[in-house]
Structures are given as structure tokens and as C-alpha cells.
C-alpha positions in Angstrom: 81.8 110.7 168.6 80.1 112.3 165.5 80.1 111.2 162.1 81.9 113.8 160.6 85.0 113.3 163.0 85.7 109.8 161.4 86.0 111.2 158.0 89.2 111.6 156.3 89.5 113.8 153.2 92.0 112.7 150.5 92.8 114.2 147.5 93.1 111.4 144.7 93.4 114.4 141.8 97.4 115.1 142.3 99.9 112.6 142.0 102.4 112.2 145.1 105.5 114.0 145.4 107.8 110.9 144.6 105.3 109.7 141.7 106.6 110.2 138.1 104.4 112.4 135.9 103.7 110.3 132.8 103.3 113.4 130.8 106.8 114.5 131.8 108.3 112.7 128.8 110.6 114.5 126.5 109.5 115.6 123.0 110.7 113.2 120.6 111.1 114.3 116.7 109.8 111.6 114.5 109.5 111.7 110.7 106.3 110.9 108.8 106.5 110.7 105.0 109.4 112.9 105.1 107.6 115.6 107.3 109.0 116.3 111.0 106.8 116.2 113.8 107.5 116.4 117.6 105.9 113.9 119.5 105.5 113.9 123.6 104.5 110.4 124.4 106.7 107.3 124.7 104.8 105.6 122.1 102.4 106.0 119.2 99.4 104.1 117.7 98.4 103.2 114.4 95.6 105.5 114.7 97.7 108.4 115.7 100.2 108.0 113.2 97.8 107.9 109.9 96.4 111.2 111.6 99.4 113.0 111.5 100.2 111.7 108.2 96.9 112.3 106.5 95.1 115.0 109.0 91.3 115.1 108.4 91.4 112.3 105.9 89.3 109.4 107.6 89.8 106.1 105.9 86.5 105.3 103.8 85.1 102.1 103.1 87.7 100.0 100.6 90.7 102.1 102.0 93.2 101.1 103.8 96.4 102.0 105.3 100.0 100.6 105.4 102.4 101.8 108.7 105.9 100.9 107.9 108.7 102.3 110.2 112.5 102.1 110.5 115.3 103.7 112.7 113.3 102.4 115.9 114.3 101.6 119.0 116.8 98.5 119.8 115.1 95.2 119.2 112.3 96.8 116.9 114.3 98.9 114.6 112.0 97.9 111.6 108.5 96.9 111.2 104.9 97.5 110.9 102.0 99.0 112.7 98.6 97.4 112.4 95.3 98.9 113.7 94.9 99.0 117.1 98.6 98.6 118.2 101.3 100.8 119.6 105.0 101.2 118.8 107.6 102.2 121.2 109.3 105.6 119.6 112.7 107.3 119.5 114.3 110.4 118.3 114.7 110.1 114.5 112.5 107.5 114.3 110.9 107.2 110.3 107.4 105.9 109.3 106.3 105.7 106.1 102.0 105.7 105.7 100.7 104.4 102.5 96.9 104.8 101.8 95.3 102.6 99.2 91.8 102.9 97.7 90.3 100.0 96.4 88.5 100.8 93.0 
């Protein structure tokens, strides 16, 4: 028996037909500093939220950002988001992002 006949080709790039596609989440409307955004993931991170509120304006030395939310999903209707963390979102969820520069 040749070595080639013992090999099995497996395609790992495509998900199986019965597996859900993680990118199939419907677009959700969130409100960030009074502006509407469409978001396609079930969650949003502190860093992603800051980038929506202040595009192309990275935090510098002495800068901080506070992210607060309301109208969130059941059990987490209000709260704050801290660096490195994510929150589950729902349609109509409101985010207030405040940037503070220490002088």
C-alpha cells in the first residue's frame, strides 16, 4: 500500500453545513454620543466604542475615556465599560463616551 493512499484530505476552512456562522448576526443600531451606528457583532469592546466616538483620535498620555451605557439587555441595562472589556449589545442601546485630558 502506498503512503499517498493512506492520506485523507480535510478542508478546515469552511464550516460544516449544520454549524452556525458567527458572522450571521443581524445589524444592530446603537447610539454613541447621540449618533446612530449599525453594528454587526453581538458585543462591543471599550476600544471599539472609543473608536466610534472619537475616530482617528487615539488617547494620549494623560488622556482617559469613560464609557457609560443605558438601555442595555436584561440584567445589564446600565453600566460602564472599562478597557479590555466587552458588553453585549441590543438594538437602541445608548452609549456616552467622555474623553478627559489631564492638564
